[in-house]
ZADODREN-111848 format. One record per residue (C-alpha): x, y, z; residue in three letters. Coordinates in steps of 0.25 Angstrom, whole numbers, padded with zeros to 4 digits, always signed. Example, Ala and Ser with C-alpha at 12.3 -4.5 7.8 and 13.67 -1.06 7.14 Angstrom:
+0049-0018+0031ala
+0055-0004+0029ser
end
This chain:
+0219+0354+0396unk
+0230+0362+0387unk
+0241+0371+0392unk
+0236+0385+0393unk
+0244+0397+0395unk
+0241+0410+0401unk
+0250+0422+0401unk
+0252+0431+0413unk
+0253+0445+0408unk
+0256+0458+0416unk
+0264+0470+0419unk
+0277+0471+0426unk
+0277+0471+0441unk
+0262+0466+0442unk
+0266+0454+0449unk
+0265+0444+0436unk
+0275+0434+0439unk
+0272+0434+0454unk
+0258+0429+0448unk
+0264+0420+0439unk
+0272+0412+0451unk
+0259+0413+0458unk
+0251+0405+0447unk
+0262+0397+0442unk
+0271+0392+0455unk
+0282+0400+0450unk
+0287+0387+0443unk
+0288+0396+0430unk
+0294+0391+0417unk
+0303+0402+0413unk
+0307+0402+0398unk
+0308+0412+0387unk
+0300+0416+0377unk
+0303+0412+0363unk
+0314+0422+0357unk
+0313+0430+0368unk
+0321+0429+0382unk
+0310+0435+0389unk
+0305+0425+0401unk
+0293+0416+0400unk
+0287+0411+0413unk
+0277+0400+0410unk
+0272+0393+0423unk
+0259+0383+0425unk
+0248+0388+0434unk
+0247+0382+0447unk
+0236+0371+0448unk
+0233+0372+0432unk
+0247+0367+0424unk
+0239+0368+0411unk
+0239+0383+0412unk
+0254+0390+0410unk
+0255+0403+0414unk
+0265+0412+0406unk
+0270+0424+0414unk
+0273+0435+0403unk
+0284+0447+0402unk
+0277+0460+0410unk
+0271+0470+0401unk
+0261+0482+0404unk
+0256+0481+0389unk
+0254+0472+0377unk
+0259+0484+0368unk
+0272+0480+0372unk
+0285+0489+0373unk
+0296+0480+0375unk
+0300+0466+0371unk
+0297+0459+0385unk
+0283+0465+0382unk
+0282+0460+0369unk
+0285+0445+0374unk
+0271+0446+0383unk
+0263+0451+0371unk
+0269+0442+0361unk
+0265+0430+0372unk
+0251+0435+0372unk
+0250+0435+0357unk
+0254+0422+0356unk
+0267+0426+0349unk
+0277+0419+0357unk
+0274+0404+0360unk
+0260+0401+0366unk
+0249+0410+0367unk
+0243+0413+0382unk
+0229+0407+0383unk
+0225+0417+0393unk
+0230+0429+0400unk
+0234+0432+0416unk
+0235+0447+0415unk
+0242+0453+0428unk
+0238+0469+0432unk
+0244+0475+0444unk
+0233+0480+0453unk
+0241+0490+0458unk
+0242+0497+0444unk
+0231+0492+0436unk
+0231+0505+0427unk
+0244+0499+0421unk
+0241+0486+0419unk
+0226+0484+0415unk
+0231+0490+0401unk
+0238+0475+0399unk
+0227+0470+0403unk
+0217+0476+0393unk
+0228+0473+0383unk
+0228+0458+0386unk
+0213+0457+0385unk
+0213+0461+0371unk
+0220+0448+0368unk
+0207+0441+0371unk
+0214+0430+0379unk
+0207+0425+0394unk
+0213+0433+0404unk
+0213+0435+0419unk
+0219+0449+0425unk
+0226+0447+0438unk
+0227+0460+0447unk
+0239+0457+0455unk
+0244+0465+0466unk
+0231+0468+0471unk
+0233+0466+0485unk
+0244+0478+0483unk
+0233+0486+0475unk
+0222+0486+0486unk
+0232+0491+0495unk
+0236+0502+0487unk
+0220+0505+0486unk
+0216+0500+0472unk
+0203+0492+0474unk
+0200+0485+0460unk
+0187+0478+0457unk
+0193+0465+0450unk
+0179+0461+0445unk
+0175+0474+0439unk
+0189+0475+0432unk
+0188+0460+0429unk
+0174+0464+0421unk
+0179+0477+0414unk
+0191+0468+0408unk
+0183+0456+0405unk
+0194+0447+0411unk
+0195+0441+0426unk
+0203+0449+0436unk
+0207+0446+0449unk
+0216+0451+0459unk
+0230+0445+0464unk
+0240+0445+0472unk
+0251+0436+0465unk
+0261+0435+0479unk
+0251+0427+0486unk
+0244+0414+0484unk
+0230+0420+0488unk
+0232+0431+0478unk
+0232+0424+0466unk
+0219+0414+0469unk
+0211+0423+0459unk
+0220+0423+0447unk
+0221+0408+0448unk
+0206+0406+0450unk
+0206+0417+0437unk
+0217+0410+0428unk
+0209+0397+0431unk
+0197+0402+0424unk
+0205+0407+0411unk
+0203+0396+0399unk
+0212+0383+0399unk
+0213+0383+0385unk
+0222+0389+0376unk
+0216+0402+0369unk
+0216+0405+0355unk
+0227+0412+0348unk
+0229+0426+0348unk
+0231+0433+0336unk
+0244+0440+0338unk
+0243+0450+0328unk
+0229+0453+0331unk
+0231+0454+0347unk
+0245+0463+0344unk
+0235+0472+0334unk
+0225+0474+0345unk
+0236+0476+0357unk
+0242+0487+0350unk
+0230+0494+0345unk
+0225+0497+0359unk
+0225+0511+0363unk
+0233+0513+0374unk
+0224+0526+0379unk
+0212+0517+0378unk
+0218+0506+0386unk
+0221+0517+0398unk
+0207+0522+0397unk
+0202+0506+0397unk
+0212+0504+0409unk
+0207+0517+0416unk
+0193+0512+0415unk
+0195+0499+0421unk
+0203+0504+0433unk
+0191+0515+0435unk
+0181+0505+0435unk
+0188+0492+0442unk
+0198+0501+0452unk
+0195+0509+0464unk
+0204+0518+0471unk
+0219+0521+0465unk
+0231+0515+0468unk
+0237+0523+0482unk
+0252+0519+0485unk
+0255+0519+0499unk
+0263+0530+0504unk
+0275+0521+0506unk
+0276+0517+0492unk
+0275+0531+0487unk
+0288+0534+0497unk
+0296+0524+0494unk
+0295+0526+0479unk
+0299+0541+0482unk
+0312+0535+0488unk
+0316+0523+0478unk
+0312+0531+0466unk
+0321+0543+0471unk
+0332+0546+0461unk
+0341+0546+0471unk
+0335+0539+0483unk
+0331+0528+0474unk
+0343+0525+0468unk
+0351+0525+0482unk
+0341+0515+0486unk
+0342+0506+0473unk
+0358+0507+0475unk
+0356+0503+0490unk
+0347+0490+0486unk
+0357+0487+0477unk
+0368+0487+0487unk
+0359+0480+0497unk
+0357+0469+0486unk
+0373+0467+0485unk
+0376+0467+0499unk
+0365+0457+0502unk
+0370+0449+0491unk
+0384+0447+0497unk
+0380+0449+0513unk
+0367+0439+0513unk
+0372+0428+0504unk
+0385+0426+0510unk
+0381+0415+0521unk
+0373+0407+0509unk
+0385+0408+0501unk
+0395+0404+0512unk
+0386+0392+0513unk
+0385+0388+0498unk
+0401+0389+0497unk
+0402+0380+0509unk
+0393+0370+0504unk
+0400+0369+0490unk
+0414+0369+0497unk
+0408+0358+0505unk
+0403+0351+0494unk
+0417+0352+0486unk
+0423+0346+0496unk
+0414+0335+0499unk
+0413+0331+0485unk
+0429+0331+0483unk
+0430+0323+0496unk
+0420+0312+0492unk
+0423+0311+0477unk
+0436+0303+0471unk
+0446+0313+0465unk
+0444+0315+0449unk
+0438+0322+0439unk
+0423+0320+0444unk
+0427+0326+0459unk
+0433+0337+0452unk
+0421+0340+0442unk
+0411+0341+0454unk
+0421+0348+0464unk
+0428+0358+0455unk
+0419+0359+0443unk
+0405+0357+0449unk
+0406+0361+0463unk
+0416+0373+0463unk
+0408+0378+0449unk
+0393+0378+0454unk
+0397+0381+0469unk
+0405+0394+0465unk
+0392+0400+0459unk
+0381+0395+0469unk
+0388+0401+0479unk
+0384+0414+0475unk
+0369+0410+0473unk
+0365+0418+0487unk
+0370+0430+0482unk
+0362+0428+0468unk
+0349+0426+0475unk
+0351+0437+0484unk
+0352+0445+0471unk
+0340+0440+0465unk
+0332+0441+0478unk
+0336+0456+0479unk
+0331+0459+0464unk
+0318+0451+0466unk
+0315+0458+0480unk
+0317+0472+0473unk
+0309+0467+0462unk
+0297+0462+0468unk
+0296+0474+0477unk
+0292+0484+0466unk
+0307+0491+0467unk
+0313+0487+0454unk
+0304+0496+0444unk
+0307+0508+0453unk
+0322+0506+0452unk
+0319+0504+0437unk
+0312+0518+0438unk
+0323+0524+0446unk
+0333+0520+0437unk
+0326+0526+0425unk
+0334+0538+0425unk
+0347+0533+0429unk
+0347+0523+0419unk
+0341+0533+0407unk
+0355+0539+0408unk
+0361+0527+0402unk
+0350+0525+0392unk
+0341+0516+0399unk
+0328+0517+0407unk
+0321+0510+0420unk
+0318+0500+0411unk
+0331+0494+0410unk
+0332+0495+0425unk
+0325+0480+0429unk
+0332+0473+0416unk
+0345+0479+0422unk
+0342+0475+0436unk
+0339+0460+0433unk
+0354+0460+0427unk
+0357+0460+0440unk
+0350+0446+0440unk
+0354+0441+0427unk
+0357+0449+0414unk
+0346+0438+0406unk
+0334+0442+0412unk
+0339+0458+0411unk
+0342+0456+0396unk
+0327+0450+0395unk
+0321+0460+0403unk
+0326+0471+0394unk
+0314+0468+0385unk
+0306+0478+0393unk
+0314+0489+0388unk
+0306+0496+0376unk
+0318+0504+0371unk
+0328+0494+0362unk
+0340+0502+0365unk
+0338+0501+0380unk
+0333+0488+0380unk
+0347+0484+0372unk
+0357+0493+0382unk
+0349+0486+0394unk
+0352+0473+0389unk
+0367+0477+0386unk
+0370+0483+0400unk
+0361+0472+0407unk
+0374+0463+0409unk
+0382+0472+0415unk
+0374+0472+0428unk
+0377+0461+0437unk
+0369+0448+0436unk
+0369+0439+0446unk
+0379+0429+0440unk
+0390+0438+0441unk
+0387+0440+0456unk
+0395+0426+0458unk
+0406+0433+0451unk
+0405+0445+0459unk
+0404+0438+0472unk
+0415+0429+0470unk
+0425+0440+0468unk
+0420+0449+0477unk
+0420+0439+0489unk
+0436+0435+0485unk
+0440+0449+0483unk
+0432+0458+0491unk
+0432+0458+0507unk
+0421+0454+0515unk
+0419+0467+0523unk
+0411+0479+0524unk
+0411+0492+0519unk
+0402+0504+0524unk
+0394+0494+0530unk
+0393+0486+0516unk
+0397+0473+0513unk
+0410+0475+0504unk
+0408+0463+0494unk
+0393+0468+0492unk
+0398+0481+0490unk
+0408+0477+0478unk
+0396+0468+0473unk
+0387+0482+0473unk
+0399+0488+0465unk
+0399+0477+0454unk
+0385+0478+0452unk
+0385+0493+0452unk
+0397+0492+0441unk
+0388+0484+0433unk
+0376+0495+0434unk
+0384+0506+0431unk
+0392+0499+0419unk
+0378+0496+0414unk
+0373+0511+0415unk
+0386+0516+0409unk
+0384+0505+0397unk
+0370+0510+0393unk
+0375+0525+0394unk
+0386+0521+0384unk
+0374+0514+0376unk
+0365+0526+0377unk
+0376+0536+0372unk
+0378+0526+0360unk
+0363+0526+0356unk
+0361+0540+0358unk
+0372+0543+0348unk
+0364+0533+0338unk
+0351+0540+0342unk
+0345+0527+0350unk
+0340+0532+0363unk
+0326+0530+0365unk
+0322+0533+0381unk
+0309+0527+0384unk
+0302+0534+0396unk
+0301+0523+0408unk
+0287+0518+0411unk
+0285+0509+0422unk
+0277+0504+0433unk
+0282+0504+0447unk
+0275+0494+0455unk
+0270+0496+0469unk
+0281+0491+0481unk
+0277+0478+0484unk
+0283+0467+0496unk
+0290+0458+0488unk
+0284+0445+0484unk
+0295+0435+0493unk
+0289+0423+0487unk
+0291+0428+0472unk
+0304+0433+0475unk
+0308+0420+0480unk
+0303+0412+0468unk
+0309+0421+0458unk
+0323+0420+0466unk
+0322+0406+0466unk
+0320+0406+0452unk
+0333+0415+0449unk
+0341+0406+0460unk
+0336+0393+0453unk
+0340+0399+0440unk
+0355+0402+0445unk
+0354+0388+0452unk
+0351+0382+0437unk
+0363+0390+0432unk
+0371+0383+0442unk
+0368+0370+0440unk
+0368+0370+0424unk
+0377+0382+0418unk
+0387+0383+0430unk
+0387+0368+0432unk
+0389+0364+0418unk
+0399+0376+0416unk
+0407+0371+0429unk
+0409+0358+0423unk
+0414+0363+0410unk
+0425+0373+0416unk
+0428+0360+0425unk
+0431+0353+0414unk
+0439+0365+0406unk
+0448+0366+0418unk
+0450+0352+0421unk
+0454+0345+0408unk
+0463+0341+0403unk
+0471+0338+0414unk
+0485+0344+0417unk
+0496+0336+0410unk
+0505+0327+0419unk
+0517+0338+0419unk
+0508+0350+0420unk
+0514+0361+0430unk
+0502+0370+0430unk
+0488+0367+0437unk
+0479+0357+0429unk
+0470+0368+0426unk
+0480+0374+0417unk
+0481+0363+0407unk
+0464+0364+0406unk
+0454+0368+0396unk
+0451+0380+0406unk
+0466+0383+0407unk
+0469+0383+0392unk
+0456+0392+0391unk
+0461+0401+0402unk
+0474+0403+0396unk
+0468+0409+0383unk
+0460+0418+0388unk
+0468+0423+0401unk
+0476+0433+0391unk
+0462+0440+0388unk
+0459+0442+0403unk
+0472+0444+0408unk
+0472+0458+0407unk
+0460+0458+0416unk
+0467+0450+0427unk
+0459+0437+0424unk
+0464+0423+0427unk
+0463+0412+0419unk
+0454+0405+0428unk
+0444+0418+0427unk
+0444+0417+0411unk
+0440+0403+0411unk
+0430+0405+0422unk
+0424+0417+0412unk
+0420+0408+0401unk
+0410+0399+0406unk
+0406+0412+0413unk
+0400+0416+0401unk
+0389+0407+0401unk
+0385+0411+0415unk
+0393+0422+0423unk
+0392+0415+0438unk
+0399+0402+0430unk
+0411+0411+0431unk
+0412+0408+0446unk
+0409+0394+0444unk
+0420+0394+0433unk
+0431+0400+0443unk
+0427+0389+0453unk
+0429+0378+0444unk
+0441+0384+0439unk
+0448+0387+0453unk
+0443+0373+0458unk
+0449+0365+0447unk
+0462+0372+0449unk
+0462+0371+0464unk
+0471+0362+0471unk
+0466+0351+0478unk
+0466+0356+0492unk
+0460+0371+0488unk
+0445+0372+0489unk
+0438+0372+0475unk
+0424+0374+0477unk
+0423+0388+0483unk
+0438+0393+0481unk
+0434+0404+0472unk
+0436+0416+0482unk
+0448+0414+0488unk
+0454+0410+0474unk
+0449+0424+0468unk
+0454+0430+0481unk
+0468+0424+0481unk
+0470+0422+0465unk
+0463+0435+0458unk
+0466+0448+0466unk
+0458+0460+0465unk
+0461+0465+0451unk
+0457+0451+0444unk
+0445+0450+0454unk
+0440+0465+0451unk
+0442+0462+0437unk
+0434+0450+0438unk
+0422+0457+0443unk
+0423+0468+0432unk
+0422+0458+0422unk
+0410+0452+0427unk
+0403+0466+0427unk
+0405+0467+0413unk
+0408+0454+0408unk
+0397+0450+0397unk
+0385+0442+0403unk
+0382+0427+0402unk
+0377+0418+0389unk
+0364+0419+0393unk
+0363+0433+0394unk
+0371+0436+0381unk
+0361+0426+0373unk
+0349+0434+0380unk
+0356+0447+0375unk
+0356+0441+0362unk
+0342+0437+0361unk
+0336+0450+0367unk
+0345+0459+0358unk
+0344+0449+0346unk
+0357+0455+0343unk
+0369+0448+0342unk
+0377+0461+0340unk
+0372+0467+0352unk
+0374+0455+0361unk
+0389+0455+0356unk
+0390+0470+0359unk
+0384+0468+0373unk
+0394+0456+0376unk
+0404+0465+0369unk
+0404+0477+0378unk
+0403+0469+0390unk
+0416+0460+0387unk
+0424+0474+0384unk
+0418+0479+0399unk
+0422+0467+0406unk
+0435+0466+0401unk
+0438+0481+0402unk
+0433+0484+0416unk
+0440+0471+0421unk
+0452+0476+0415unk
+0451+0490+0422unk
+0448+0484+0435unk
+0459+0473+0435unk
+0469+0484+0431unk
+0465+0495+0442unk
+0463+0484+0453unk
+0477+0479+0449unk
+0482+0493+0450unk
+0475+0497+0464unk
+0480+0483+0469unk
+0495+0483+0465unk
end
């Protein structure tokens, strides 16, 4: 049997990805569509490896308004690689009026199709009764109710998928399909949807009283914003408080491993490479894995509960003052995890100017790769104590995140003024569907969390490992001459590079070790910590602890002015090479990419200089 491809299509927040995980076992192959940086998720259907499910980006219609939605349309038309042989349309049973329009548009393509009414259990609890047999008769395609979060809730859709053709479908005429979709009358479509609902559903959706009362509080212009700030503060407190025991365990494990290797291997280059290069480098980064995991877990929890779209709606008025809208909120929020998906998800924004501004300010929001840098400096110079009942270190972390947020808003405001002067402001009203609150699917959260943790571990095992080895070689060779008076590292390639760069960074208080560490940090920000670990480990005396000596070294050798200047640098410093590459592909403009990198460099140097000089004056 030849391989066949079924496209999974649906609106955002309809449970499409959860259904994809249920159908494929979450063993997804994630890549990019040809020519664009939108994730392409593929997985083999459980029980039938000849069927490949393609999870397409969420869209409300095939008459697209954003580049992200355009990918779904082009894939369905066969314009981006393999054309799907059948369609699995996912409709939100709690909001059929919105999602049935997409189903009607998909039907015009003439491909075999099955409709999944997801969240059907919630719809029933809210008073909506759907006659699936009648709806299937009216649509002319199989319709089944599904509850993607449970095994039994997906049995019906599995059976319906088994009845789809197992042979490749004839190729679509992309031009003809586009003409048909674009010629559909919106008024007639909504009339058809109304008729379908009238003939196949009974009673209207009634939200429980607690849902309405909760929305009154969550969406309140004052209390809602305070709640959002409280949630963010809770997250940063948890990042420090909950992660401490695990971090201590990981730190102890790497210290023991370094000492064991040093004791059981003969002294020499190989032992030095393993202890001071690999263990010191990778261990310095992996110790922060618990903090990164907690941060990711909170973001996934808020997303799965239905809170994030409400936060976007709540922030619309505030973002509008800076020339953005609520559409930018979720892309910007995802920057707290990584700027790469944040830049990619900006494709959902209709206005090209707002999309470019969102891409430009996304790197200012603190990504998880900066968390090891922040955690290292904070642990070294901020005492472990409570202030007003709050962990002081967690409070400082919150302030750093807040500094990035305020800076992003200020930069967006300046860009708005510039655009307004040139007559380029075009505000689109925010229209979005707020999903019902739901109990988070913890299985799905754990699967997604593991994907993100695995990605971080993969970086530690590849990029950070490779760069740690390269940096160890730079700080170890060539060796010091026989009559050398200074430490051996001063005569190494890294020492030479450090002496060339130090005059540039000396006004902001950076040492030569810091300037060397920032070079591999361009590849990935968290590598800075690994690089510092390698540089200081190689330059340490034989009786010093090497694997995890960074915190006391920063505490004793840097001083507050230098430590605070380093924090300021990484609030604004240009992002990693991967993000720069994605910005280049998304903007399709080397000029815009250079401007974004340039303004971030200027901000980083300027604020580091101000913070260094101000702290120096206050502490002298």
